[in-house]
C-alpha positions in Angstrom: 45.6 -76.4 86.5 44.0 -79.6 87.8 46.9 -80.9 90.3 47.9 -84.8 90.3 46.2 -86.6 93.1 47.4 -89.1 95.6 48.2 -92.6 93.8 50.8 -94.7 94.9 51.9 -95.3 98.6 55.3 -96.1 100.2 54.6 -98.5 103.1 57.5 -99.6 105.2 56.7 -102.1 108.2 53.3 -101.3 107.8 53.5 -97.7 108.3 52.8 -95.2 105.4 56.2 -93.7 104.8 55.4 -92.1 101.4 52.7 -91.0 99.0 53.7 -90.4 94.8 51.1 -88.2 93.2 50.1 -88.5 89.8 48.0 -88.0 86.4 46.4 -91.0 84.4 44.2 -91.1 81.6 42.2 -93.7 79.8 40.8 -93.7 76.8 38.6 -96.4 75.0 39.1 -97.4 71.4 36.9 -94.3 70.1 39.4 -91.7 71.8 36.8 -91.2 74.7 38.1 -90.8 78.3 37.3 -93.6 80.4 38.9 -92.3 83.5 41.1 -88.9 84.6 43.1 -88.6 87.2 44.3 -85.5 87.6 45.1 -83.0 84.7 45.1 -85.1 81.2 45.0 -82.1 79.2 48.5 -79.8 80.3 51.3 -79.9 78.2 54.2 -82.8 79.6 57.5 -84.1 78.1 56.7 -87.5 77.2 60.8 -88.6 76.9 61.0 -91.9 76.1 58.0 -93.1 76.1 57.7 -91.0 72.7 60.2 -93.3 71.1 57.3 -95.6 69.2 56.1 -92.6 67.9 60.1 -91.3 66.2 60.0 -94.8 64.9 57.0 -94.7 63.5 58.0 -91.2 61.5 61.1 -92.6 60.2 59.0 -95.3 58.7 57.0 -92.6 57.2 60.4 -91.7 55.6 60.6 -94.6 53.8 62.6 -96.1 56.5 62.6 -100.3 56.7 63.9 -102.6 58.8 63.5 -105.9 60.1 60.5 -106.4 63.4 64.0 -106.8 65.6 65.8 -103.4 64.7 62.1 -101.7 64.2 61.9 -102.7 68.3 65.2 -101.7 68.6 64.3 -98.2 66.9 61.4 -98.2 69.6 63.5 -98.8 72.5 65.4 -97.6 76.2 67.1 -100.7 75.8 69.4 -101.8 78.9 73.0 -101.9 76.9 73.2 -105.9 77.1 75.1 -107.7 74.8 72.0 -108.6 72.4 71.2 -104.9 72.3 74.6 -103.8 71.6 75.0 -105.8 68.8 71.7 -105.5 67.4 72.4 -101.0 67.1 76.0 -102.4 65.6 74.5 -104.7 62.7 72.0 -101.9 62.1 74.3 -99.1 62.1 76.9 -101.5 59.6 74.1 -102.3 57.2 73.5 -98.4 56.2 77.4 -98.6 56.3 77.4 -96.5 59.3 79.8 -96.5 62.9 79.2 -95.9 66.2 80.9 -92.7 65.6 78.3 -91.7 63.8 76.0 -91.7 66.8 75.5 -88.4 68.7 73.7 -89.3 71.7 75.8 -89.0 74.5 78.1 -91.5 75.7 76.7 -93.9 79.3 76.9 -97.0 80.7 74.4 -100.0 80.5 71.8 -99.7 82.6 71.3 -101.8 85.5 74.0 -103.5 87.9 73.8 -106.5 86.1 74.4 -105.2 82.2 77.1 -102.9 83.5 79.5 -106.1 85.2 82.3 -106.0 83.5 82.1 -102.9 81.5 84.2 -100.0 82.6 83.6 -97.4 79.3 81.1 -95.3 78.5 79.9 -95.8 74.7 77.6 -94.2 72.5 76.2 -97.2 71.7 75.3 -99.0 75.1 73.7 -95.5 75.5 69.7 -96.8 76.1 69.0 -94.5 73.3 71.2 -95.6 70.7 68.6 -97.9 68.8 66.4 -94.9 67.8 69.9 -92.6 67.1 71.3 -95.4 64.4 67.8 -96.0 63.2 67.5 -91.9 62.6 71.0 -92.0 60.8 69.5 -94.8 58.7 66.6 -93.0 57.8 68.7 -89.8 57.0 71.0 -92.2 54.6 68.1 -93.6 52.7 66.8 -90.2 52.1 70.5 -88.8 51.3 69.9 -86.0 54.2 73.2 -85.1 55.7 74.1 -87.0 58.9 76.2 -84.5 61.1 73.3 -82.5 62.2 70.1 -85.2 62.2 69.5 -83.8 65.6 68.7 -80.5 64.3 65.2 -80.1 64.7 65.4 -78.2 61.5 66.5 -81.1 59.7 64.1 -82.8 57.5 64.2 -85.8 59.7 63.0 -84.3 62.2 60.7 -82.1 61.0 58.8 -84.9 59.8 59.0 -87.0 63.0 57.6 -83.9 64.2 54.7 -83.9 61.7 53.9 -87.8 62.8 53.8 -86.5 66.7 51.3 -84.2 66.1 49.4 -86.5 63.7 49.1 -89.8 65.9 48.4 -86.9 69.0 45.8 -85.2 67.2 46.7 -82.5 69.0 49.9 -79.7 68.1 53.0 -79.4 69.5 52.9 -77.4 73.2 56.7 -77.0 72.8 59.9 -78.1 71.7 63.2 -79.2 73.8 66.0 -81.5 73.9 65.7 -84.8 75.1 68.2 -86.6 77.8 70.0 -88.4 74.0 70.1 -84.8 72.2 66.9 -85.5 70.2 64.3 -83.1 70.2 61.5 -83.7 72.4 57.8 -82.5 71.8 55.3 -81.2 74.5 51.8 -83.0 74.2 49.1 -83.9 76.5 48.7 -87.2 78.6 45.3 -87.7 76.4 47.6 -87.0 73.3 49.6 -89.4 74.6 47.5 -92.0 75.1 46.1 -91.4 71.1 49.6 -92.1 70.2 49.7 -95.5 71.6 46.2 -95.9 70.9 47.0 -96.0 67.1 50.4 -97.6 67.0 49.3 -100.6 68.8 48.5 -102.5 65.5 50.8 -101.2 63.5 54.6 -102.3 62.7 55.8 -100.4 65.4 53.5 -101.8 67.6 53.6 -105.5 66.4 57.6 -105.2 66.2 57.5 -104.2 70.1 55.1 -106.8 71.2 57.2 -109.2 69.4 60.6 -108.0 71.0 59.6 -106.9 74.4 63.6 -107.4 75.4 64.6 -105.5 72.6 62.4 -102.4 73.6 63.7 -103.0 77.3 65.8 -105.2 79.2 66.2 -108.0 81.7 63.9 -107.5 84.8 62.7 -103.5 83.4 58.9 -102.7 83.3 58.7 -103.2 79.9 58.9 -106.3 79.4 57.3 -107.5 82.0 54.1 -106.2 81.5 54.0 -106.7 77.6 54.9 -110.3 78.2 52.6 -110.8 80.8 49.6 -109.1 78.5 49.1 -110.5 74.9 48.9 -108.0 72.4 49.7 -104.6 74.9 52.8 -102.7 74.1 54.1 -100.3 76.9 57.0 -97.6 76.8 58.7 -96.4 79.9 59.4 -92.5 79.8 62.0 -90.6 82.1 60.7 -88.6 84.5 58.0 -91.2 85.6 56.1 -91.4 82.6 54.2 -94.5 81.5 52.1 -95.2 78.0 50.5 -98.2 76.8 47.5 -99.2 74.9 45.8 -103.2 74.4 45.6 -104.4 71.1 40.9 -103.5 71.2 42.4 -100.2 71.3 42.0 -98.7 74.8 44.9 -96.8 76.0 46.2 -95.0 78.8 49.3 -92.9 80.0 50.7 -91.6 83.3 52.8 -88.8 84.7 54.3 -89.0 87.9 54.7 -85.4 90.0 57.9 -86.3 91.1 59.4 -88.3 88.5 59.3 -91.2 90.8 59.6 -94.6 88.5 59.1 -96.8 90.8 55.5 -95.5 90.8 54.9 -95.9 87.6 54.1 -99.8 87.2 51.4 -100.0 90.2 49.5 -97.6 88.6 50.0 -99.4 85.2 48.9 -102.6 86.8 45.8 -100.9 88.6 44.6 -99.2 85.5 44.7 -102.7 83.7 43.1 -104.6 86.2 40.3 -102.0 86.5 39.9 -102.8 82.4 39.5 -106.4 83.2 42.8 -107.8 82.8 44.0 -110.3 85.3 47.3 -112.6 86.0 49.1 -109.0 87.1 49.5 -109.7 90.6 53.1 -110.2 90.8 53.3 -107.0 89.0 51.5 -105.2 91.1 53.7 -104.0 93.9 57.3 -103.2 93.8 59.4 -104.1 96.9 60.7 -102.0 99.5 63.7 -102.9 100.9 65.6 -103.1 104.5 68.7 -104.3 105.3 68.6 -106.2 102.3 65.3 -107.7 102.9 61.7 -106.7 102.0 60.0 -105.0 104.6 56.9 -103.4 102.5 55.7 -102.1 99.3 55.5 -99.4 96.7 51.9 -100.1 95.9 48.5 -98.3 94.5 46.6 -96.4 96.9 43.1 -98.8 97.4 40.7 -97.2 95.7 42.7 -94.8 94.0 41.4 -95.5 90.5 37.6 -96.3 91.8 
């Protein structure tokens, strides 16, 4: 097994305070590797970066959704007012309610979204759009809804088959994600293939048309998709990030220690190496001291050369 490599440094007042190790892969439109750091073939859990593939699996089962709802199906939304309204409308359209959701109750993501919210609800949980779409898929197919998260349920079997098809490799393991849905282990290369094969499909188009619905105010996906024409991206827990350009070049990243703050500096570094410019304001995450910026989380110079 090839170990992850140091790619991101935390600098405070001019002194390196820490380092994030990571693995990453970039593939060309034919799927051949353009760059590899660490191990791009070992099994890993994509976490929520796999949501676009799950949404694609639902479409293959006959689900038809407006573009905005399809973006919510692929989302890790912040639980802001319009996110909740969109999920609620999706449920109502298929004669479902919040009580049908089997994701755990949670507060919205981030201080701004949580302001004035004191109750944990299933619909404010960041995966509620995916779960609403899963339930809708069951309704149109006449499948049971109470057990829609069972890995043996027809819905989950179809989604697993879609992941295998898009990743171009067998599943290495099946686990349970934080939201309760089946979670499939594939390689970073397989995850990059997933995004490469989705970028110019209805799922990819919906994500790029509605980046705020996929994420939320100020978050990584909306910032990156708004900055790069045609790009789709999706974060995942434990430091996972995947994205694809409309020309078919794609990448997947896994931060070894699960440090989410290291994702965007690596993504911007990769995009810069691919000739994408104008992302300087996304290249570093601030480090604060006393409430003021005193350093940054940034790509280690020449680590992607």
